BAFI-3210 file (N, C-alpha, C; in Angstrom, 3 decimals, decimal comma, padded with zeros to 6 digits):
// residues 152
n [1|2|3|4|5|6|7|8|9|10|11|12|13|14|15|16|17|18|19|20|21|22|23|24|25|26|27|28|29|30|31|32|33|34|35|36|37|38|39|40|41|42|43|44|45|46|47|48|49|50|51|52|53|54|55|56|57|58|59|60|61|62|63|64|65|66|67|68|69|70|71|72|73|74|75|76|77|78|79|80|81|82|83|84|85|86|87|88|89|90|91|92|93|94|95|96|97|98|99|100|101|102|103|104|105|106|107|108|109|110|111|112|113|114|115|116|117|118|119|120|121|122|123|124|125|126|127|128|129|130|131|132|133|134|135|136|137|138|139|140|141|142|143|144|145|146|147|148|149|150|151|152]
n.u [059,639|059,001|056,239|056,240|057,525|055,684|053,436|054,383|054,730|052,063|050,941|052,301|051,380|048,631|048,594|049,631|047,676|045,304|045,697|044,972|043,921|042,596|040,931|039,165|038,596|035,535|034,599|033,769|034,907|033,704|032,626|031,837|028,720|025,172|022,996|020,156|017,023|015,302|014,675|013,912|015,280|014,463|014,110|016,144|018,892|021,418|024,961|027,567|030,982|033,679|035,954|035,122|034,732|032,513|030,380|028,809|025,713|023,861|023,021|021,504|019,293|019,777|022,154|022,568|023,684|025,664|026,136|027,741|026,537|023,910|021,423|021,402|020,677|022,237|023,192|024,240|026,195|028,001|029,758|033,059|035,090|038,282|039,271|040,887|044,105|046,097|045,253|046,127|047,824|050,042|052,430|052,849|053,910|051,919|051,441|052,060|049,433|047,760|044,640|042,184|039,724|036,305|035,016|035,562|035,606|035,884|033,912|033,004|033,080|036,055|039,200|042,265|045,548|047,615|050,278|053,050|052,659|052,917|051,029|048,693|047,892|044,989|043,346|042,538|040,806|039,775|041,932|041,783|042,872|042,327|043,124|044,649|045,413|048,019|046,668|044,310|042,340|040,358|040,436|040,289|042,500|044,244|046,397|048,575|049,282|050,864|053,956|057,037|056,054|055,578|055,143|053,710]
n.v [057,907|055,247|055,475|056,986|055,241|053,126|054,433|054,997|052,393|051,559|053,340|052,555|049,927|050,374|051,785|049,806|047,844|049,060|050,094|048,739|046,524|043,261|042,219|043,656|044,864|043,790|042,932|040,120|037,201|035,164|031,878|030,781|032,178|031,998|034,656|036,277|038,041|038,115|037,407|034,821|033,356|032,635|034,080|034,162|036,120|036,241|035,355|035,472|035,818|033,561|034,401|037,018|040,058|041,017|043,166|042,189|042,660|041,439|038,158|034,925|032,739|033,575|035,668|039,097|041,194|043,557|043,762|044,786|047,290|046,691|045,486|042,226|038,758|035,923|032,459|031,643|029,683|030,122|032,034|032,777|033,942|035,136|032,636|032,056|031,761|033,262|035,858|037,572|040,556|041,241|040,078|039,442|039,551|038,527|039,684|038,011|037,488|039,287|040,788|039,182|039,898|039,124|040,727|043,937|045,623|046,776|046,101|043,671|040,063|038,444|036,634|035,726|035,827|033,091|032,849|034,395|034,757|034,057|035,862|036,451|039,285|041,013|043,327|046,676|048,709|051,537|051,272|048,595|045,417|042,938|039,578|036,348|033,262|030,739|028,368|028,908|030,413|033,341|036,808|039,981|042,578|045,097|047,402|047,979|045,622|044,230|043,276|043,243|043,664|042,831|043,633|042,226]
n.w [063,888|063,321|062,823|060,477|058,699|058,728|057,680|055,127|054,101|054,176|052,328|049,987|049,753|049,468|047,041|045,326|045,567|044,781|042,209|039,258|040,477|040,761|042,589|045,029|048,372|049,684|047,301|045,257|043,670|041,020|039,962|036,677|036,173|036,055|035,410|036,769|036,498|038,581|042,094|042,571|040,819|038,204|035,839|033,454|032,382|031,332|031,268|033,638|033,317|034,310|036,950|037,219|039,012|041,519|043,401|046,202|047,620|049,312|050,459|050,493|049,809|047,323|045,576|045,586|043,212|041,261|037,848|034,986|035,305|035,930|038,191|039,249|039,963|041,398|041,928|045,206|045,442|043,442|044,292|045,041|046,781|046,480|045,784|043,651|043,634|042,383|042,347|044,327|045,522|047,025|049,500|053,010|056,473|059,038|062,262|065,406|067,721|066,454|065,685|063,797|061,709|060,718|058,893|057,216|059,601|062,883|064,604|063,895|064,330|065,615|065,590|067,224|066,066|066,534|066,067|064,305|060,818|057,289|054,939|052,246|050,437|049,398|049,157|050,324|052,642|054,296|056,108|056,773|055,851|053,436|053,684|052,987|054,453|054,363|054,595|053,373|054,604|055,054|056,041|057,758|058,721|060,623|058,974|060,479|061,713|060,001|058,501|056,577|053,936|050,614|047,335|044,371]
ca.u [060,203|058,231|054,968|056,514|057,787|054,415|052,601|054,949|054,390|050,621|050,695|052,789|050,458|047,378|048,808|049,777|046,441|044,225|046,020|044,858|043,558|041,562|040,030|039,205|037,819|034,103|034,258|033,778|035,073|032,702|032,749|030,881|027,430|023,975|022,399|018,697|016,400|014,444|015,235|013,539|016,218|013,708|014,162|017,534|019,215|022,757|025,986|028,703|032,158|034,563|036,919|034,544|034,581|031,196|030,099|027,615|025,006|023,199|022,728|020,835|018,958|020,279|023,116|022,169|024,921|025,594|027,008|027,598|025,641|022,544|021,212|020,997|020,732|022,931|023,211|025,357|027,226|028,980|030,662|034,317|035,984|039,703|039,628|041,933|045,275|046,935|044,648|046,687|048,654|051,239|052,553|053,308|053,909|050,914|052,040|051,474|048,423|046,996|043,214|041,781|038,281|035,513|034,629|036,427|035,023|036,304|032,746|032,694|033,762|037,462|040,036|043,604|046,586|048,412|051,696|053,324|052,500|052,880|049,681|048,569|047,056|044,112|042,785|042,575|039,723|039,731|042,969|041,609|043,433|041,817|044,236|044,416|046,518|048,478|045,650|043,154|041,370|040,340|040,082|040,708|043,294|044,775|047,679|049,622|049,635|051,624|055,343|057,651|055,127|056,236|054,168|054,028]
ca.v [057,280|054,037|055,886|057,424|054,027|052,406|055,190|054,811|051,037|051,537|054,054|051,709|048,800|050,888|052,074|048,538|047,085|049,763|050,259|047,519|045,401|042,368|041,865|044,680|044,542|043,855|042,325|038,668|036,610|034,122|030,886|031,161|032,247|032,428|035,832|036,304|039,335|037,995|036,727|033,407|032,784|031,997|034,900|034,176|037,283|036,134|034,641|036,252|034,977|033,142|035,380|038,358|040,601|041,591|043,605|041,493|043,457|040,544|036,847|033,902|031,777|034,213|036,740|040,345|041,778|044,438|043,321|045,686|048,381|046,225|044,641|040,871|037,787|034,688|031,443|031,859|028,661|030,592|032,986|032,124|035,027|034,884|031,249|032,020|032,156|034,211|037,188|038,418|041,657|041,382|039,172|040,122|038,744|038,937|039,600|037,164|038,173|040,256|040,492|038,846|040,142|038,474|041,771|045,110|046,450|046,333|045,636|042,292|039,048|038,256|035,685|036,269|035,011|032,413|032,973|035,203|033,894|034,682|036,016|037,006|040,478|041,201|044,663|047,503|049,671|052,201|050,733|047,149|044,688|041,592|038,666|034,907|032,505|029,626|027,316|029,309|031,159|034,768|037,698|041,375|043,033|046,452|047,487|048,043|044,255|043,615|043,683|042,576|043,733|042,750|043,622|041,304]
ca.w [062,715|063,034|062,227|059,115|057,918|058,614|056,742|053,795|053,696|053,936|051,076|048,897|049,628|048,937|045,629|044,607|045,594|044,097|040,788|038,488|041,333|040,256|043,676|046,061|049,569|049,475|046,026|045,243|042,354|040,810|038,912|035,630|036,867|035,338|036,036|036,676|036,773|039,767|043,263|042,520|039,860|037,124|034,625|033,014|031,550|030,770|032,028|034,130|033,093|035,393|037,455|037,274|040,358|041,755|044,758|046,681|048,631|050,259|049,907|051,290|048,751|046,109|045,803|044,938|042,712|040,107|036,765|033,830|035,653|036,182|039,350|038,886|041,047|041,031|042,982|046,129|045,248|042,459|044,935|045,386|047,168|046,590|045,527|042,645|044,410|041,662|042,384|045,383|045,032|047,849|050,631|054,217|057,685|060,012|063,594|066,439|068,535|065,654|065,557|062,435|061,689|059,671|057,946|057,380|060,657|064,212|065,350|063,489|065,124|065,284|066,314|067,415|065,443|067,556|065,714|063,110|059,648|055,971|054,405|050,905|050,550|048,238|049,038|051,527|052,749|055,595|056,983|056,949|054,725|053,192|053,516|052,973|055,034|053,541|054,686|052,585|055,404|054,759|057,129|057,653|059,847|060,488|058,274|061,505|062,108|058,916|058,263|055,425|052,810|049,315|046,254|043,253]
c.u [059,405|056,904|055,152|056,736|056,500|053,483|053,079|054,603|052,912|050,291|051,134|051,843|049,144|047,499|048,895|048,470|045,322|044,488|045,970|044,451|042,441|040,546|040,166|038,329|036,341|033,651|034,447|034,077|034,055|033,208|031,851|029,491|026,308|023,364|020,907|018,186|015,583|015,118|014,918|014,429|015,505|013,811|015,614|017,798|020,612|023,711|027,107|029,939|032,943|035,572|036,388|034,423|033,231|031,112|028,773|026,992|024,360|023,066|022,144|020,532|019,368|021,323|022,695|023,445|024,644|026,600|026,708|026,557|024,211|022,489|020,694|021,148|021,403|022,841|024,418|026,491|028,285|029,973|031,911|035,366|037,414|040,134|040,807|043,203|046,145|046,383|045,282|047,670|049,952|051,260|053,045|053,379|052,885|051,491|051,318|050,548|047,643|045,535|042,898|040,261|037,595|035,145|035,546|035,846|035,458|035,131|032,344|033,458|035,216|038,056|041,409|044,613|047,482|049,912|051,845|053,241|052,502|051,435|049,762|047,552|046,298|043,605|042,848|041,418|039,711|040,732|042,829|042,069|042,791|043,013|043,754|045,628|046,917|047,461|044,377|042,072|041,508|039,967|040,542|041,525|043,743|046,113|048,834|050,067|050,502|053,036|055,862|056,720|055,917|055,165|054,648|054,569]
c.v [056,036|054,389|056,297|056,205|053,247|053,104|055,015|053,424|050,952|052,211|053,219|050,539|049,251|051,160|050,784|047,781|047,744|049,862|048,916|046,311|044,572|042,030|042,889|044,262|044,735|043,241|040,817|038,202|035,488|033,079|031,404|031,092|032,674|033,580|035,854|037,690|039,308|037,176|035,234|032,629|032,007|032,759|035,115|035,366|037,216|035,395|035,592|035,354|034,662|034,256|036,807|038,798|041,300|042,097|042,977|042,319|042,581|039,178|035,920|032,798|032,326|035,241|037,936|041,079|042,786|043,933|044,178|046,771|047,980|045,352|043,290|039,972|036,517|033,709|031,697|030,856|029,080|031,576|032,266|033,139|034,557|033,466|031,153|032,629|033,192|035,634|038,100|039,437|041,824|040,270|039,979|039,109|039,344|038,690|038,598|038,039|039,253|039,826|040,288|038,888|039,410|039,451|042,983|046,106|045,902|045,891|044,216|041,318|038,903|037,096|036,320|035,297|034,412|032,512|033,922|034,270|034,709|034,727|036,641|038,131|040,728|042,624|045,391|048,486|050,222|051,610|049,257|046,443|043,307|040,692|037,221|034,243|031,386|028,483|027,687|030,031|032,652|035,567|039,103|041,717|044,466|046,400|047,502|046,654|043,537|044,161|042,923|042,547|043,767|042,667|042,685|042,050]
c.w [062,315|062,364|060,775|058,218|057,690|057,631|055,312|053,263|053,353|052,602|049,876|048,664|049,009|047,450|044,821|044,520|044,809|042,602|040,075|039,306|040,720|041,340|044,775|047,232|049,287|048,166|046,112|043,831|042,235|039,835|037,794|036,253|035,937|036,119|035,759|037,048|038,066|040,872|043,298|041,547|038,754|035,799|034,202|032,096|030,938|031,691|032,418|034,015|034,374|035,689|037,507|038,735|040,465|043,182|045,155|047,790|049,688|049,619|050,955|050,297|047,380|046,511|044,957|044,524|041,601|039,085|035,540|034,090|035,949|037,431|038,869|040,109|040,543|042,192|043,889|045,952|044,228|043,055|045,420|045,797|047,315|046,299|044,571|043,236|043,706|041,691|043,431|044,812|045,813|048,884|051,820|055,350|058,629|061,404|064,497|067,283|067,781|065,622|064,081|062,403|060,536|058,567|058,150|058,379|062,000|065,070|064,934|064,374|064,695|066,067|066,415|066,820|066,530|067,288|064,535|061,912|058,366|055,507|053,013|050,977|049,248|048,085|050,357|051,489|054,162|056,580|057,288|055,683|054,636|052,922|053,462|053,586|054,083|053,544|053,936|053,358|055,115|055,988|056,815|058,882|059,585|059,767|059,271|061,962|061,077|058,840|057,038|054,202|051,506|048,241|045,161|042,081]
res [m|k|k|v|a|l|s|l|i|a|a|m|l|l|l|a|l|v|c|g|s|a|l|a|v|g|d|i|t|v|k|k|a|k|a|y|a|d|k|e|l|t|q|y|v|g|t|i|p|k|y|t|c|l|t|v|r|a|y|g|s|y|a|d|v|t|y|n|g|k|q|v|y|i|k|p|s|t|l|t|q|g|k|y|k|d|a|y|k|a|t|a|t|l|a|k|n|a|k|m|y|k|r|p|s|k|s|s|g|y|t|v|s|s|k|a|r|k|v|y|l|y|g|i|k|d|g|c|v|l|f|r|t|a|k|g|n|y|g|f|t|s|i|a|n|l|s|n|i|k|t|r]
***
């Protein structure tokens, strides 16, 4: 019975997060960003509006992104993943002792939640949920570590 309830909650969360989601796992929101055609950030090609979601492939001295179907480069300082608190799609309680991963992969580094806490949910991918704590820290965890899921 518990597995059925958990599966139902996961399906509801997935549906709520995917349908009309402004921020999905792996995507980044940006401040208003100047876009460039080159990695040296010298060939200006346009501006990416504030709150735009982009999939970032790599970054260091530049961020490699796709915008309007074109590969462009922006300054990493414009990346603001989840900064806009109103972008979350649901809230939940993260269980005490839950593993909180840096990336949506169990092979990435993690810390363990010292207590149960309210979290804000942004997206889901392969059973990993992107969340934000009340203190503004982001991480990924298994859907099984969440309870009291409430969509917005």
